[in-house]
C-alpha positions in Angstrom: -2.6 -10.1 6.5 -2.4 -8.5 9.9 1.0 -7.0 9.0 -0.3 -5.5 5.8 -3.3 -4.0 7.6 -1.0 -2.6 10.3 1.4 -1.3 7.7 -1.5 0.4 5.8 -2.7 2.1 9.1 0.9 3.3 9.8 1.2 4.8 6.3 -2.3 6.3 6.6 -1.3 7.9 10.0 2.0 9.1 8.5 0.0 10.9 5.8 -2.4 12.4 8.2 0.2 13.7 10.7 3.1 14.3 8.2 5.3 11.7 9.9 8.4 10.1 8.5 8.0 6.3 8.4 10.8 5.5 6.0 12.5 3.0 8.4 9.2 1.1 8.7 8.7 1.0 5.0 12.3 -0.3 4.5 11.8 -3.0 7.1 8.5 -4.3 5.8 9.2 -3.7 2.0 8.5 -7.3 1.2 5.0 -7.0 2.6 4.1 -4.3 0.0 3.9 -6.6 -3.0 0.7 -7.9 -4.4 0.1 -11.5 -3.3 -3.0 -13.6 -3.1 -4.5 -13.3 0.3 -6.2 -16.1 2.2 -8.5 -16.3 5.1 -9.4 -19.3 7.2 -12.2 -20.0 4.8 -10.2 -19.9 1.6 -9.4 -17.1 -0.8 -10.7 -13.6 -0.2 -13.0 -12.2 -2.7 -10.7 -10.9 -5.5 -12.5 -7.5 -5.5 -11.8 -7.1 -1.8 -8.2 -8.0 -2.2 -7.8 -5.6 -5.1 -9.6 -2.8 -3.2 -7.3 -3.2 -0.2 -4.2 -3.3 -2.4 -5.4 -0.2 -4.3 -6.0 1.7 -1.1 -2.4 0.8 0.0 -1.0 2.0 -3.3 -2.8 5.3 -3.0 -1.5 5.9 0.6 2.0 5.0 -0.5 1.8 7.3 -3.5 0.5 10.1 -1.2 3.3 9.5 1.3 6.1 9.6 -1.2 4.7 12.6 -3.1 4.3 14.6 0.2 7.9 13.8 1.0 8.9 15.0 -2.5 10.0 11.6 -3.7 8.2 12.0 -6.9 9.6 9.0 -8.8 8.4 6.6 -6.0 5.1 8.4 -5.7 4.4 8.3 -9.4 5.5 4.6 -9.6 2.8 3.7 -7.0 0.2 5.8 -8.8 1.0 4.0 -12.1 0.8 0.6 -10.3 -2.6 1.6 -9.1 -3.7 2.5 -12.6 -2.4 -0.7 -14.0 -4.7 -2.7 -11.6 -7.7 -0.8 -12.9 -6.8 -1.4 -16.6 -6.6 -5.2 -16.1 
């Protein structure tokens, strides 16, 4: 989970400072998928997991839209909406 949190912060900083982090996203692409997260005590609360993943999707959508990669940006927005519809 530390990688996901670190990746989230990198994307968030890239959005704030208009940085290009494409190489980082390519390297850690496998960490962007939705997987059940676990803590030392067992499963995280499902709502917390969904909230973190949703925030990540929003940051990714923002990143891609700002870099004029509209297809990627809208795909992440749609993924975010699908989570809320479930």
